C-alpha positions in Angstrom: 17.3 -43.0 -61.4 14.2 -42.1 -59.6 11.1 -43.4 -61.1 7.9 -41.2 -61.0 5.1 -40.3 -63.4 4.8 -37.0 -65.2 2.1 -34.9 -63.5 1.0 -31.2 -63.5 3.4 -29.2 -61.4 5.9 -32.1 -61.5 8.7 -33.1 -64.1 8.1 -32.3 -68.1 8.0 -34.9 -70.5 11.7 -34.5 -71.3 12.9 -34.8 -67.8 10.8 -38.1 -67.5 12.4 -39.4 -70.5 15.9 -38.3 -69.5 15.3 -40.1 -66.3 14.6 -43.5 -68.1 17.7 -43.0 -69.9 19.6 -42.5 -67.1 18.1 -45.5 -65.3 19.0 -47.6 -68.6 22.6 -46.3 -68.7 23.7 -46.6 -65.2 22.2 -50.1 -65.0 23.9 -51.3 -68.1 27.2 -49.4 -67.5 27.4 -51.1 -64.0 27.0 -54.5 -65.6 29.2 -54.3 -68.7 31.3 -51.0 -68.6 31.0 -47.9 -70.3 33.0 -49.0 -73.6 31.0 -52.0 -74.2 27.6 -50.1 -73.6 26.1 -48.9 -77.0 23.6 -46.1 -77.5 21.2 -48.5 -78.9 21.0 -50.8 -75.9 20.7 -47.8 -73.9 17.7 -46.8 -75.8 16.2 -50.4 -75.9 16.7 -50.7 -72.1 14.8 -47.3 -71.7 12.0 -48.4 -74.3 12.6 -45.4 -76.5 14.0 -44.9 -80.1 17.6 -44.4 -80.5 17.0 -40.8 -81.9 15.4 -40.0 -78.6 18.8 -40.7 -76.9 20.6 -38.2 -79.4 17.8 -35.8 -79.1 18.6 -35.5 -75.2 22.1 -36.0 -75.3 24.8 -35.2 -77.7 26.4 -38.6 -77.3 27.0 -41.4 -75.0 29.9 -39.7 -73.3 27.5 -36.7 -72.7 24.6 -38.9 -71.1 27.1 -40.4 -68.7 28.6 -37.0 -67.8 25.1 -35.7 -66.9 24.4 -39.0 -65.3 27.3 -38.2 -62.9 25.9 -34.6 -62.3 22.4 -35.8 -61.6 23.4 -38.8 -59.2 26.0 -36.6 -57.3 23.2 -33.7 -57.3 20.8 -35.9 -55.7 23.2 -37.3 -53.0 24.2 -33.7 -52.3 20.6 -32.6 -51.9 20.1 -35.6 -49.4 23.3 -34.6 -47.2 21.8 -30.8 -47.2 18.4 -31.9 -46.1 19.7 -33.8 -43.7 21.8 -31.1 -42.1 19.0 -28.6 -42.4 16.5 -30.9 -40.3 18.9 -31.2 -37.5 19.4 -27.6 -37.7 15.7 -26.9 -37.5 15.5 -29.3 -34.6 18.1 -27.2 -32.4 20.6 -30.0 -32.6 24.4 -30.2 -32.7 26.8 -30.5 -35.4 27.7 -34.0 -34.5 24.2 -35.0 -35.1 24.0 -33.3 -38.3 27.2 -35.2 -39.5 25.3 -38.3 -38.0 22.3 -37.5 -40.0 24.3 -37.0 -43.1 26.1 -40.4 -42.7 22.6 -42.1 -42.6 21.5 -40.1 -45.5 24.2 -41.2 -47.4 23.5 -44.9 -46.7 20.0 -44.4 -47.8 21.0 -42.9 -50.8 23.4 -45.8 -51.6 20.9 -48.4 -50.6 18.4 -46.9 -53.3 20.8 -46.2 -55.9 24.1 -49.0 -55.4 24.6 -49.1 -59.3 25.4 -45.5 -59.5 27.3 -45.4 -56.2 29.8 -48.1 -57.8 29.9 -46.2 -60.9 30.7 -43.0 -59.1 33.5 -44.5 -56.9 35.2 -46.1 -60.0 34.9 -43.1 -61.9 36.9 -41.2 -59.3 39.8 -43.1 -59.7 39.9 -42.7 -63.4 42.0 -39.7 -64.9 41.4 -40.0 -68.7 37.9 -39.5 -68.8 36.3 -36.6 -70.6 33.9 -36.0 -67.7 36.9 -35.7 -65.2 36.6 -32.2 -64.6 32.8 -32.2 -64.3 33.1 -34.9 -61.6 35.5 -33.1 -59.4 33.2 -30.4 -59.5 30.1 -32.2 -58.4 32.3 -34.3 -55.9 33.2 -31.0 -54.4 29.9 -29.9 -54.0 29.0 -33.0 -51.9 31.9 -32.8 -49.9 31.3 -29.0 -49.2 27.9 -29.6 -47.7 30.1 -31.6 -45.0 32.9 -29.1 -44.8 30.1 -26.3 -43.9 29.1 -28.4 -40.8 32.3 -29.0 -39.8 33.3 -25.2 -39.8 30.3 -24.6 -37.9 31.2 -27.2 -35.3 34.8 -25.4 -35.1 33.3 -21.9 -34.5 31.0 -22.9 -31.9 33.3 -24.9 -30.1 32.0 -28.3 -30.8 35.0 -29.5 -32.6 38.5 -28.9 -32.4 40.1 -25.9 -34.2 43.0 -28.3 -35.1 40.8 -30.4 -37.6 41.7 -30.2 -41.3 38.2 -29.5 -42.3 38.6 -30.5 -45.9 40.2 -33.6 -45.5 38.1 -34.6 -42.5 35.0 -34.1 -44.8 36.5 -36.1 -47.6 37.2 -38.9 -45.1 33.5 -38.9 -43.7 32.1 -39.0 -47.3 34.8 -41.6 -48.3 33.9 -43.7 -45.1 30.4 -43.9 -46.0 31.0 -44.8 -49.7 33.5 -47.4 -48.8 31.5 -49.0 -46.1 28.3 -48.8 -47.9 29.7 -50.5 -51.3 31.4 -53.3 -48.6 27.8 -53.9 -47.0 26.2 -54.2 -50.5 28.7 -56.4 -51.8 29.9 -58.6 -49.2 27.6 -58.1 -46.1 24.1 -57.7 -47.6 22.5 -59.5 -44.8 23.1 -56.3 -42.6 20.4 -54.0 -42.2 20.8 -50.2 -42.9 20.3 -49.4 -39.1 23.1 -51.9 -38.3 25.5 -50.3 -40.8 24.6 -46.7 -39.4 25.1 -47.6 -35.8 28.5 -48.7 -36.6 29.5 -45.8 -38.4 27.9 -43.6 -35.9 30.1 -45.1 -33.2 33.0 -44.3 -35.2 31.9 -40.8 -35.7 31.2 -40.4 -32.0 34.4 -41.7 -30.8 33.2 -44.8 -29.1 35.4 -47.4 -30.8 37.9 -47.5 -28.1 35.3 -48.4 -25.4 35.8 -45.1 -23.6 32.6 -43.2 -23.3 
Protein backbone atom coordinates (compact mmCIF):
# COMPACT_ATOMS: atom_id res chain seq x y z
CA UNK A 1 0.00 0.00 0.00
CA UNK A 2 2.91 2.33 0.49
CA UNK A 3 5.52 2.49 -2.24
CA UNK A 4 9.19 2.85 -1.34
CA UNK A 5 12.42 1.33 -2.56
CA UNK A 6 14.36 -1.22 -0.57
CA UNK A 7 17.40 0.32 1.07
CA UNK A 8 20.00 -0.70 3.65
CA UNK A 9 18.30 -0.68 7.02
CA UNK A 10 14.89 -0.52 5.32
CA UNK A 11 12.50 -3.18 4.15
CA UNK A 12 13.83 -6.50 2.90
CA UNK A 13 13.32 -7.64 -0.68
CA UNK A 14 10.53 -9.96 0.45
CA UNK A 15 8.75 -7.15 2.30
CA UNK A 16 8.95 -5.01 -0.83
CA UNK A 17 7.47 -7.84 -2.90
CA UNK A 18 4.66 -8.35 -0.42
CA UNK A 19 3.99 -4.61 -0.59
CA UNK A 20 3.57 -4.83 -4.37
CA UNK A 21 1.15 -7.72 -3.93
CA UNK A 22 -0.85 -5.79 -1.33
CA UNK A 23 -1.13 -2.82 -3.69
CA UNK A 24 -2.17 -5.01 -6.61
CA UNK A 25 -4.70 -6.98 -4.57
CA UNK A 26 -6.36 -4.00 -2.94
CA UNK A 27 -6.77 -2.22 -6.28
CA UNK A 28 -8.16 -5.24 -8.12
CA UNK A 29 -10.48 -6.36 -5.33
CA UNK A 30 -11.82 -2.83 -4.95
CA UNK A 31 -12.49 -2.74 -8.69
CA UNK A 32 -14.10 -6.15 -9.22
CA UNK A 33 -14.61 -7.92 -5.90
CA UNK A 34 -12.75 -10.68 -4.09
CA UNK A 35 -14.34 -13.65 -5.87
CA UNK A 36 -13.79 -12.23 -9.35
CA UNK A 37 -10.12 -11.41 -8.72
CA UNK A 38 -7.69 -14.17 -9.62
CA UNK A 39 -4.16 -14.86 -8.43
CA UNK A 40 -2.99 -14.51 -12.04
CA UNK A 41 -4.41 -10.98 -12.18
CA UNK A 42 -2.79 -10.03 -8.89
CA UNK A 43 0.57 -11.33 -10.10
CA UNK A 44 0.24 -9.50 -13.42
CA UNK A 45 -0.74 -6.23 -11.75
CA UNK A 46 2.15 -6.55 -9.29
CA UNK A 47 4.59 -7.35 -12.09
CA UNK A 48 5.68 -10.69 -10.60
CA UNK A 49 5.34 -14.35 -11.49
CA UNK A 50 2.32 -16.28 -10.24
CA UNK A 51 4.63 -18.49 -8.21
CA UNK A 52 5.83 -15.40 -6.33
CA UNK A 53 2.32 -14.91 -4.97
CA UNK A 54 2.23 -18.44 -3.59
CA UNK A 55 5.77 -18.12 -2.26
CA UNK A 56 4.63 -15.21 -0.10
CA UNK A 57 1.06 -16.28 0.64
CA UNK A 58 -0.46 -19.77 0.79
CA UNK A 59 -3.61 -18.66 -1.05
CA UNK A 60 -5.60 -15.67 -2.26
CA UNK A 61 -7.57 -15.75 0.99
CA UNK A 62 -4.39 -15.63 3.07
CA UNK A 63 -3.12 -12.73 0.96
CA UNK A 64 -6.32 -10.80 1.58
CA UNK A 65 -6.28 -11.60 5.30
CA UNK A 66 -2.72 -10.32 5.57
CA UNK A 67 -3.69 -7.27 3.52
CA UNK A 68 -6.37 -6.43 6.09
CA UNK A 69 -3.92 -6.97 8.94
CA UNK A 70 -1.31 -4.80 7.25
CA UNK A 71 -3.68 -1.96 6.36
CA UNK A 72 -5.41 -1.73 9.73
CA UNK A 73 -1.98 -1.94 11.34
CA UNK A 74 -0.93 1.17 9.45
CA UNK A 75 -4.10 2.96 10.56
CA UNK A 76 -3.56 1.93 14.18
CA UNK A 77 0.02 3.19 14.09
CA UNK A 78 -1.16 6.52 12.65
CA UNK A 79 -3.74 6.95 15.42
CA UNK A 80 -1.22 6.05 18.12
CA UNK A 81 1.36 8.45 16.72
CA UNK A 82 -1.17 11.29 16.61
CA UNK A 83 -2.12 10.67 20.24
CA UNK A 84 1.50 10.53 21.33
CA UNK A 85 2.33 13.81 19.60
CA UNK A 86 -0.38 15.63 21.55
CA UNK A 87 0.81 14.01 24.77
CA UNK A 88 4.37 15.20 24.15
CA UNK A 89 3.07 18.68 23.43
CA UNK A 90 1.28 18.72 26.79
CA UNK A 91 -2.17 19.04 25.26
CA UNK A 92 -5.41 17.54 26.51
CA UNK A 93 -7.32 14.42 25.54
CA UNK A 94 -9.83 16.31 23.39
CA UNK A 95 -6.89 17.53 21.34
CA UNK A 96 -5.63 13.95 21.14
CA UNK A 97 -8.98 12.76 19.78
CA UNK A 98 -9.02 15.63 17.31
CA UNK A 99 -5.50 14.74 16.16
CA UNK A 100 -6.57 11.13 15.69
CA UNK A 101 -9.56 12.21 13.62
CA UNK A 102 -7.20 14.07 11.32
CA UNK A 103 -4.79 11.13 11.21
CA UNK A 104 -7.67 8.88 10.21
CA UNK A 105 -8.71 11.23 7.42
CA UNK A 106 -5.12 11.45 6.17
CA UNK A 107 -4.93 7.66 6.11
CA UNK A 108 -8.21 7.30 4.21
CA UNK A 109 -7.21 10.05 1.78
CA UNK A 110 -4.05 8.07 1.07
CA UNK A 111 -5.64 4.62 0.94
CA UNK A 112 -9.28 5.04 -0.20
CA UNK A 113 -9.46 1.62 -1.91
CA UNK A 114 -8.29 -0.17 1.21
CA UNK A 115 -10.73 1.75 3.39
CA UNK A 116 -13.60 0.84 1.08
CA UNK A 117 -12.66 -2.84 1.32
CA UNK A 118 -12.23 -2.70 5.08
CA UNK A 119 -15.64 -1.15 5.69
CA UNK A 120 -17.30 -3.62 3.31
CA UNK A 121 -15.70 -6.59 5.08
CA UNK A 122 -16.91 -5.40 8.48
CA UNK A 123 -20.46 -6.19 7.34
CA UNK A 124 -19.68 -9.73 6.16
CA UNK A 125 -19.73 -12.62 8.62
CA UNK A 126 -19.00 -15.59 6.37
CA UNK A 127 -15.39 -14.84 5.52
CA UNK A 128 -12.47 -17.04 6.59
CA UNK A 129 -10.64 -13.98 7.87
CA UNK A 130 -13.51 -12.62 9.99
CA UNK A 131 -11.78 -13.40 13.29
CA UNK A 132 -8.59 -11.67 12.15
CA UNK A 133 -10.59 -8.65 11.04
CA UNK A 134 -12.23 -8.37 14.45
CA UNK A 135 -8.87 -8.56 16.20
CA UNK A 136 -7.22 -5.84 14.11
CA UNK A 137 -10.34 -3.67 14.29
CA UNK A 138 -10.21 -3.85 18.08
CA UNK A 139 -6.55 -2.87 18.05
CA UNK A 140 -7.43 0.36 16.24
CA UNK A 141 -10.44 1.11 18.44
CA UNK A 142 -8.39 0.37 21.58
CA UNK A 143 -6.11 3.33 20.82
CA UNK A 144 -9.14 5.62 21.02
CA UNK A 145 -10.44 3.82 24.11
CA UNK A 146 -7.16 4.49 25.91
CA UNK A 147 -7.47 8.22 25.29
CA UNK A 148 -11.08 8.27 26.46
CA UNK A 149 -10.19 6.41 29.66
CA UNK A 150 -7.37 8.85 30.34
CA UNK A 151 -9.79 11.72 29.82
CA UNK A 152 -12.28 10.19 32.25
CA UNK A 153 -9.54 9.61 34.80
CA UNK A 154 -8.31 13.21 34.71
CA UNK A 155 -11.79 14.74 34.64
CA UNK A 156 -11.80 15.95 31.04
CA UNK A 157 -14.64 13.59 30.12
CA UNK A 158 -17.75 12.54 31.98
CA UNK A 159 -17.57 9.30 33.95
CA UNK A 160 -20.92 8.41 32.40
CA UNK A 161 -19.60 7.89 28.88
CA UNK A 162 -19.56 4.37 27.49
CA UNK A 163 -15.90 4.13 26.53
CA UNK A 164 -16.01 1.14 24.13
CA UNK A 165 -19.10 2.36 22.30
CA UNK A 166 -17.87 5.97 22.15
CA UNK A 167 -14.53 4.85 20.76
CA UNK A 168 -16.23 2.71 18.12
CA UNK A 169 -18.55 5.61 17.25
CA UNK A 170 -15.64 8.00 16.75
CA UNK A 171 -13.79 5.56 14.50
CA UNK A 172 -16.99 4.85 12.59
CA UNK A 173 -17.71 8.55 12.20
CA UNK A 174 -14.36 9.11 10.55
CA UNK A 175 -14.69 6.10 8.26
CA UNK A 176 -18.20 6.89 7.06
CA UNK A 177 -17.64 10.64 6.73
CA UNK A 178 -14.43 10.08 4.79
CA UNK A 179 -16.00 7.57 2.41
CA UNK A 180 -18.88 9.99 1.79
CA UNK A 181 -16.31 12.72 1.17
CA UNK A 182 -14.37 10.63 -1.32
CA UNK A 183 -17.46 9.29 -3.11
CA UNK A 184 -19.85 12.24 -3.16
CA UNK A 185 -18.02 15.41 -2.11
CA UNK A 186 -14.50 15.09 -3.57
CA UNK A 187 -14.30 18.85 -4.08
CA UNK A 188 -13.93 19.29 -0.32
CA UNK A 189 -10.43 19.58 1.10
CA UNK A 190 -9.12 17.39 3.90
CA UNK A 191 -8.94 20.49 6.11
CA UNK A 192 -12.60 21.22 5.42
CA UNK A 193 -13.72 17.69 6.34
CA UNK A 194 -11.53 17.68 9.44
CA UNK A 195 -12.97 21.02 10.58
CA UNK A 196 -16.52 19.67 10.29
CA UNK A 197 -15.73 16.55 12.34
CA UNK A 198 -13.76 18.61 14.83
CA UNK A 199 -16.83 20.74 15.49
CA UNK A 200 -18.82 17.58 16.20
CA UNK A 201 -16.16 16.33 18.59
CA UNK A 202 -16.05 19.60 20.48
CA UNK A 203 -19.82 19.95 20.76
CA UNK A 204 -20.10 23.10 18.69
CA UNK A 205 -22.88 21.93 16.37
CA UNK A 206 -25.71 23.41 18.42
CA UNK A 207 -24.30 26.92 18.22
CA UNK A 208 -23.38 27.09 21.91
CA UNK A 209 -19.76 27.81 22.78
